[in-house]
C-alpha positions as CSV (number, residue, x, y, z in Angstrom):
1,M,71.0,64.8,-37.8
2,Y,70.4,63.1,-41.1
3,R,72.5,60.2,-40.0
4,A,70.6,59.8,-36.7
5,K,67.2,59.7,-38.6
6,K,68.7,57.2,-41.0
7,L,69.9,55.0,-38.2
8,A,66.5,55.3,-36.4
9,A,64.7,54.3,-39.6
10,A,67.0,51.3,-40.1
11,A,66.5,50.2,-36.5
12,A,62.7,50.5,-36.8
13,A,62.7,48.5,-40.1
14,L,64.9,45.8,-38.5
15,A,62.5,45.6,-35.5
16,V,59.5,45.2,-37.8
17,L,61.2,42.5,-39.8
18,C,62.2,40.6,-36.7
19,L,58.8,40.8,-35.2
20,G,57.1,39.9,-38.5
21,G,59.5,37.1,-39.2
22,C,59.4,35.6,-35.7
23,Q,55.6,35.7,-35.4
24,G,54.2,32.3,-35.9
25,A,57.6,30.6,-36.2
26,S,57.9,27.3,-34.5
27,V,60.5,24.6,-34.2
28,S,59.5,21.1,-35.0
29,T,61.7,18.1,-34.4
30,S,61.1,14.4,-35.0
31,Q,62.6,11.0,-34.5
32,S,62.0,8.0,-36.7
33,M,62.6,4.2,-36.5
34,T,62.2,1.7,-39.3
35,F,61.1,-1.8,-38.5
36,Q,61.2,-5.0,-40.6
37,V,58.1,-6.8,-39.3
38,E,56.8,-10.3,-39.3
39,T,54.4,-9.6,-42.2
40,G,57.4,-8.9,-44.5
41,D,56.6,-5.1,-44.5
42,T,59.0,-2.4,-43.7
43,I,57.3,0.1,-41.4
44,K,58.6,3.6,-40.6
45,V,57.4,5.1,-37.3
46,T,57.9,8.8,-36.9
47,L,57.3,10.8,-33.7
48,D,57.0,14.6,-33.5
49,T,59.4,15.2,-30.6
50,S,58.6,18.9,-30.1
51,A,56.7,18.1,-26.9
52,G,59.8,16.4,-25.4
53,D,58.7,12.8,-26.2
54,S,61.1,10.1,-27.4
55,L,60.7,6.9,-29.4
56,A,62.2,3.7,-28.1
57,Q,62.2,0.0,-29.1
58,E,62.8,-3.2,-27.3
59,D,62.2,-6.8,-28.2
60,G,60.0,-6.1,-31.1
61,S,57.8,-3.6,-29.4
62,F,58.1,0.2,-29.4
63,S,57.2,2.9,-27.0
64,V,56.7,6.7,-26.7
65,K,58.2,8.1,-23.5
66,N,58.4,11.6,-22.0
67,G,61.3,11.5,-19.6
68,D,60.7,8.5,-17.3
69,S,57.0,8.4,-18.1
70,L,55.8,5.7,-20.5
71,L,53.0,7.3,-22.6
72,L,52.3,4.6,-25.2
73,Q,53.5,1.1,-25.9
74,G,52.9,-0.7,-29.2
75,V,53.4,-3.9,-31.2
76,F,53.1,-4.8,-34.8
77,Q,50.6,-7.5,-35.7
78,T,49.8,-9.9,-38.6
79,P,46.3,-9.6,-40.0
80,E,45.3,-12.6,-37.9
81,Q,46.6,-11.1,-34.7
82,Y,44.9,-7.8,-35.6
83,A,41.5,-9.6,-36.1
84,A,41.9,-11.5,-32.7
85,Q,42.8,-8.2,-31.0
86,E,39.8,-6.4,-32.5
87,A,37.5,-9.3,-31.4
88,A,39.0,-9.1,-27.8
89,I,38.4,-5.4,-27.6
90,R,34.9,-5.6,-28.9
91,G,34.1,-8.5,-26.6
92,T,35.3,-6.9,-23.4
93,E,32.5,-5.5,-21.2
94,G,32.8,-1.9,-20.3
95,V,35.0,-0.9,-23.3
96,E,34.0,2.5,-24.8
97,I,34.7,2.5,-28.5
98,V,35.8,6.0,-29.4
99,T,36.7,5.6,-33.1
100,D,35.2,2.8,-35.2
101,E,36.3,3.2,-38.8
102,E,37.6,0.9,-41.4
103,N,41.2,0.0,-40.4
104,M,41.1,2.2,-37.2
105,L,39.7,1.4,-33.8
106,S,40.4,3.4,-30.7
107,Y,38.9,2.7,-27.3
108,Y,38.8,3.6,-23.6
109,Y,38.5,1.0,-20.9
110,E,38.0,2.2,-17.3
111,A,38.2,-1.1,-15.5
112,G,41.4,-2.5,-17.0
113,A,43.6,-4.8,-14.9
114,A,46.3,-2.2,-14.5
115,G,43.9,0.8,-14.4
116,P,42.2,2.8,-17.0
117,E,43.5,2.1,-20.5
118,T,43.4,3.9,-23.8
119,G,44.1,1.9,-26.9
120,Y,44.5,2.2,-30.6
121,L,44.3,-0.6,-33.2
122,F,44.8,0.1,-36.9
123,M,46.3,-1.2,-40.1
124,V,49.2,0.7,-41.6
125,D,48.0,2.1,-45.0
126,G,49.0,0.0,-47.9
127,S,50.4,-2.8,-45.8
128,D,49.5,-6.2,-44.3
129,T,50.7,-4.9,-40.9
130,G,48.5,-4.0,-37.9
131,V,49.5,-1.9,-35.0
132,Y,48.2,-2.2,-31.4
133,M,49.1,0.6,-29.0
134,A,48.0,1.0,-25.4
135,S,48.5,3.6,-22.7
136,L,47.8,3.7,-18.9
137,M,48.0,7.5,-19.0
138,D,44.9,9.6,-18.9
139,R,43.0,9.7,-22.2
140,E,44.1,13.3,-23.1
141,T,47.8,12.5,-22.6
142,A,47.5,9.2,-24.6
143,D,45.6,10.9,-27.4
144,G,48.2,13.7,-27.6
145,A,51.1,11.2,-27.8
146,F,49.3,9.1,-30.4
147,G,48.5,12.2,-32.5
148,R,52.2,13.0,-32.7
149,L,52.9,9.6,-34.4
150,T,52.9,8.7,-38.1
151,F,53.2,5.2,-39.6
152,E,54.1,4.5,-43.2
153,K,55.0,1.4,-45.3
154,E,58.3,1.9,-47.1
């Protein structure tokens, strides 16, 4: 009987440890790519892939995909290209500026040529490199994918 009580107590303790240890546990995965860009900077792009997204690059641009769906597409820009892109965004009628901060501009454009567009324009901290990203997905999907990205100068 003593042995049965001891085994029951051990099993209960193990169950409590498993439940307590597993609670709140999550798995996070990521994918990174490093780019040598026109400005001379080396930029590392990291994507949290926990939602099933993947990072790809082709011909100097990069993209975030989920399966066959293209969520975001981006390019690196010189400061001059960045300034021209910002002027074009601000000069387009019907563009809703969502975020307007120093070195960060995000927008939503309902009447884009290919349909509604969500875009992001920003400078990578500590660099001379701008990034322009756009999505034809709904705004929530685009914002989610963009929020899983980080950019850093190496």
